[in-house]
C-alpha positions in Angstrom: 235.4 60.3 156.1 236.5 58.4 159.2 234.4 55.4 160.2 233.7 54.7 163.9 234.0 51.2 165.1 232.9 49.8 168.5 236.0 47.8 169.5 236.0 45.3 172.4 238.6 46.3 175.0 237.8 43.7 177.7 235.4 41.1 178.9 234.6 39.8 182.4 232.4 37.2 184.1 231.2 36.2 187.6 229.4 33.1 188.9 228.1 32.8 192.4 230.0 30.4 194.7 227.1 28.1 195.4 226.7 25.2 192.9 223.4 23.3 192.7 223.8 19.9 191.0 221.2 17.8 189.3 221.6 15.2 192.0 220.7 17.9 194.7 217.6 19.0 192.6 216.4 15.4 192.4 216.0 15.3 196.2 213.3 18.0 196.0 211.7 17.6 192.6 210.7 14.7 190.4 213.8 14.6 188.2 217.2 13.0 187.7 220.6 13.8 186.4 219.9 11.5 183.4 216.6 13.1 182.6 218.0 16.6 182.7 221.2 15.7 180.7 219.2 13.9 178.0 216.8 16.9 177.5 218.9 20.0 178.0 222.5 18.9 178.6 222.8 20.7 182.0 224.8 19.1 185.0 224.8 22.0 187.4 224.0 25.7 187.9 225.2 28.5 190.2 222.8 30.1 192.7 223.3 33.6 194.2 223.6 33.9 197.9 220.7 35.5 199.8 222.5 38.8 200.2 223.7 38.9 196.5 221.8 41.2 194.3 221.9 41.3 190.5 223.9 44.6 190.7 226.5 42.8 192.9 227.0 40.1 190.3 227.1 42.8 187.6 229.8 44.8 189.4 232.0 41.8 189.9 231.9 41.0 186.2 232.4 44.7 185.3 235.5 44.9 187.5 237.0 41.9 185.7 236.2 43.5 182.3 237.8 46.8 183.4 240.9 45.0 184.6 241.1 43.2 181.2 240.8 46.5 179.4 243.3 48.2 181.5 240.7 50.9 182.3 239.4 52.7 185.4 235.7 52.9 186.1 235.8 56.6 185.5 236.7 55.9 181.8 233.2 54.6 181.2 230.4 57.0 180.1 227.7 54.5 179.2 226.4 51.6 181.2 223.8 49.2 179.8 222.6 46.4 182.1 220.5 43.7 180.4 218.5 41.9 183.0 215.1 40.4 183.8 215.8 40.3 187.5 216.5 43.9 188.5 217.4 44.8 192.1 214.2 47.0 192.3 211.4 48.0 190.0 213.2 51.3 189.9 215.7 52.8 189.8 217.5 50.9 187.0 220.0 48.3 188.1 222.5 50.0 185.9 222.4 53.1 188.1 223.2 50.9 191.1 226.1 49.5 189.1 227.2 53.0 188.3 227.0 54.0 192.0 228.9 50.9 193.2 231.6 51.6 190.6 231.9 55.2 191.8 230.9 56.7 188.5 229.1 60.1 188.6 228.9 61.0 184.9 227.5 59.6 181.7 224.3 57.6 181.4 223.2 54.3 182.8 220.0 52.3 182.0 218.5 48.8 181.9 217.5 46.9 178.8 214.9 44.2 179.0 214.9 41.6 176.2 215.2 38.5 178.5 217.8 36.0 177.2 218.5 38.2 174.1 219.3 41.1 176.4 223.1 41.1 176.1 223.0 40.9 172.3 220.5 43.8 172.2 222.8 45.6 174.6 225.8 45.2 172.3 223.8 46.6 169.4 222.5 49.5 171.4 225.9 50.4 172.7 227.3 50.1 169.2 224.7 52.6 168.0 225.5 55.1 170.8 229.3 54.9 170.2 229.0 55.2 166.4 226.7 58.3 166.8 229.0 60.0 169.2 226.7 59.7 172.2 229.4 58.0 174.3 233.0 57.0 174.0 233.3 53.9 176.2 230.5 51.6 177.0 230.1 48.9 179.7 227.5 46.3 178.5 226.5 43.8 181.2 224.2 40.8 181.2 223.3 40.0 184.8 220.7 37.8 186.4 219.5 36.3 189.7 217.1 34.1 187.8 216.8 31.7 190.7 214.6 34.3 192.4 211.8 33.9 189.8 211.8 30.1 189.6 209.0 27.8 190.8 211.2 25.2 192.5 208.4 22.6 192.3 208.1 22.9 188.5 210.7 20.5 187.0 210.0 21.8 183.5 211.6 25.2 184.4 213.6 25.0 187.7 216.2 22.6 186.2 217.0 25.0 183.4 218.2 28.2 184.9 221.0 29.6 187.0 222.5 32.9 188.2 225.6 34.9 186.9 226.9 38.0 185.1 229.1 38.8 182.2 230.4 42.1 181.0 232.0 43.7 177.9 233.7 47.1 177.4 233.4 48.7 174.0 235.3 51.8 172.9 234.7 54.1 169.9 237.7 53.9 167.6 238.2 55.6 164.3 238.9 53.3 161.3 240.5 49.9 161.8 239.2 46.5 161.1 238.2 45.3 164.6 234.9 45.9 166.3 231.2 45.2 166.0 230.6 44.6 162.3 226.9 44.2 162.2 223.9 43.2 164.3 220.3 42.0 163.6 217.6 42.2 166.2 214.0 40.9 166.0 210.9 40.5 168.2 207.4 39.2 167.9 205.0 39.7 170.8 202.5 37.2 169.4 204.6 34.5 171.1 204.6 36.0 174.6 202.7 33.1 176.2 205.3 30.5 175.2 207.9 31.9 177.6 206.9 34.4 180.3 206.7 35.2 184.0 203.2 35.0 185.5 203.5 38.2 187.6 204.3 41.9 187.3 203.9 45.3 188.8 200.9 46.4 186.8 199.3 43.0 186.2 199.4 41.1 189.5 201.5 43.2 191.8 203.6 40.1 192.4 207.0 38.9 191.2 205.7 35.7 189.6 207.4 32.7 188.3 208.8 31.5 184.9 206.4 29.6 182.8 207.3 27.9 179.5 206.0 25.8 176.7 209.3 24.0 176.1 208.4 22.3 172.8 207.1 25.5 171.3 210.2 27.4 172.3 212.4 24.7 170.7 210.3 24.7 167.6 210.7 28.4 167.0 214.3 28.7 168.2 216.3 27.1 165.5 214.7 28.9 162.6 214.6 32.3 164.2 218.2 32.2 165.4 219.5 31.0 162.0 217.6 33.8 160.2 219.3 36.6 162.2 222.7 34.9 161.8 222.3 34.7 158.1 221.1 38.3 158.1 224.2 39.5 159.7 226.4 37.5 157.4 224.6 38.8 154.4 225.1 42.4 155.6 228.8 41.9 155.9 229.3 39.8 152.8 230.7 36.9 154.9 229.9 33.2 155.1 229.6 30.8 158.1 232.9 29.3 156.9 234.5 32.6 157.7 233.6 32.5 161.4 236.2 31.5 163.9 233.8 31.2 166.9 230.1 30.8 167.4 229.0 32.0 170.9 225.3 31.0 171.2 222.8 31.6 174.0 223.3 28.8 176.5 219.7 27.6 176.9 219.6 24.0 175.8 222.3 21.8 174.3 219.9 20.3 171.8 219.0 23.8 170.5 222.7 24.8 170.3 223.5 21.6 168.4 220.5 22.0 166.0 221.4 25.6 165.2 225.1 24.7 164.6 224.0 21.9 162.3 221.6 24.1 160.3 224.3 26.8 159.9 227.0 24.2 159.1 229.2 25.4 161.9 231.6 22.7 163.1 231.2 21.7 166.7 234.8 22.6 167.5 233.9 26.3 166.7 231.0 26.4 169.1 231.6 27.6 172.7 229.4 25.7 175.2 229.0 26.4 178.9 225.4 25.3 179.4 226.5 22.1 181.0 228.1 24.0 183.9 226.2 27.3 184.0 222.7 26.3 182.8 220.7 29.1 181.3 221.7 32.4 182.9 219.4 34.4 180.6 221.0 37.7 179.6 224.3 36.6 181.3 224.7 33.5 179.2 226.3 34.9 176.1 228.9 37.1 177.9 229.8 34.4 180.3 230.4 32.0 177.4 232.4 34.7 175.7 234.4 35.4 178.8 235.3 31.7 179.1 236.4 31.6 175.4 238.7 34.6 175.9 240.1 33.5 179.2 241.1 30.0 178.0 242.7 31.5 174.9 240.4 30.2 172.3 239.2 33.7 171.1 242.2 35.7 169.8 242.9 39.0 168.1 241.3 39.3 164.6 239.0 36.3 165.2 235.5 36.6 163.8 233.0 35.9 166.6 229.3 35.5 166.1 227.0 36.1 169.1 223.3 35.0 169.1 220.4 34.7 171.5 216.7 34.2 171.7 214.4 34.9 174.7 210.9 35.5 175.9 208.8 37.9 173.9 209.9 36.4 171.6 213.1 38.4 171.1 216.1 37.2 169.1 219.3 38.7 167.7 222.8 38.2 166.5 226.0 40.4 166.5 229.2 39.8 164.6 232.4 41.1 166.1 236.0 41.2 164.7 238.1 40.7 167.9 
């Protein structure tokens, strides 16, 4: 019996042109470059232009992934967009991406798991491909997170930025490469530790991000480590077998603490949080894109993705490149 694997064919990323530094933020809110660096390790973030929508960022990342894969948009029959900041309440941002890419077949839908969205998207696409529901999937994490920030709240406005990252997966029979395993979790009991205080049904407003930073940090290391260990146990591998660890880029201290707990050397961890800040669902694919573009991630490498977001949601995926 042939085994179907979801093989990575290409990745892409896009960051808006405008860069907002810590020094600029310090002119409008009570903060400083030193304060931000000490607590989260962020120096700057990218901010979408007024006329840039989440789907625009997503399409730019998607086109780079298509170029890397040597594919045309028409080759794609599944589009999953992980986002917390959709263009509209409906239709799904994925359908706007589909339309802008000129695709008129297949299926396109959004996935909402906040910062874990891309990892959830990879696992979902993997399931579709392995079950014969699609042949080639475009998985995108895209956010204009700056649109839901309270720019007077220094506890949150310094943390986030905008961007998009994309991955193309193709169903292939047999072979060693591809998505090896994923583990996904959620627990709604923790919703009030990281959330947006608005919504269509609740307040009929967009709202702003609210966060209990210490509580998020307290839960993050343990929950992330558990799903990583779960994926490794399923595949019979150890952390020593990993070539690269691509974590959600939320906070440098969380990344360092998780790496230490998992005994992953710092030189195997891809970090972009200092330059991108937390781009929510876009953070993992943007970091992955950088690792591929600069030549660190190579064919046959074992790459572990992980993320945790509001809900709480958390997950990990292991990919043989």
